[in-house]
C-alpha positions, 0 to 999 in steps of 0.5 A: 486506471489513470496513470498518476504523474508521479506514481512511481515515487508515492508508490515509495513513499506507501510503502515507507509510510504502510510500514510504520503504519503497521509496525505502530500498530504492533501487526507486523515486522517487516525484514529486510528480505520482504520483497516489495511485492510482499510488502504492498500486498499486505500493506493494501490488505492491512488499510482495507482491513482498518478500513483506511482504503476503500478495497477493490473488487476481488476480481480486479485485486492485482499487483499493479491496482494495489499500487496505484491505490497505494499511490493515491492513498499516499498522495493524501497523505502529510 
């Protein structure tokens, strides 16, 4: 897994876009107390469920790999 050039910023963008996506769909209401890791996991699983992104093999799912996957997704958003 090759680290993206500005992966940290892309992860922040992915969280913001993912929160907006989930709330617009009406499936989730994030609280201010939700941690970034909880949001990342929920957004990742929601996007996989909706077939927006390709799932990782279950034995390779980790916070690092989910962040990377979401960063790639965010880099493709307008």
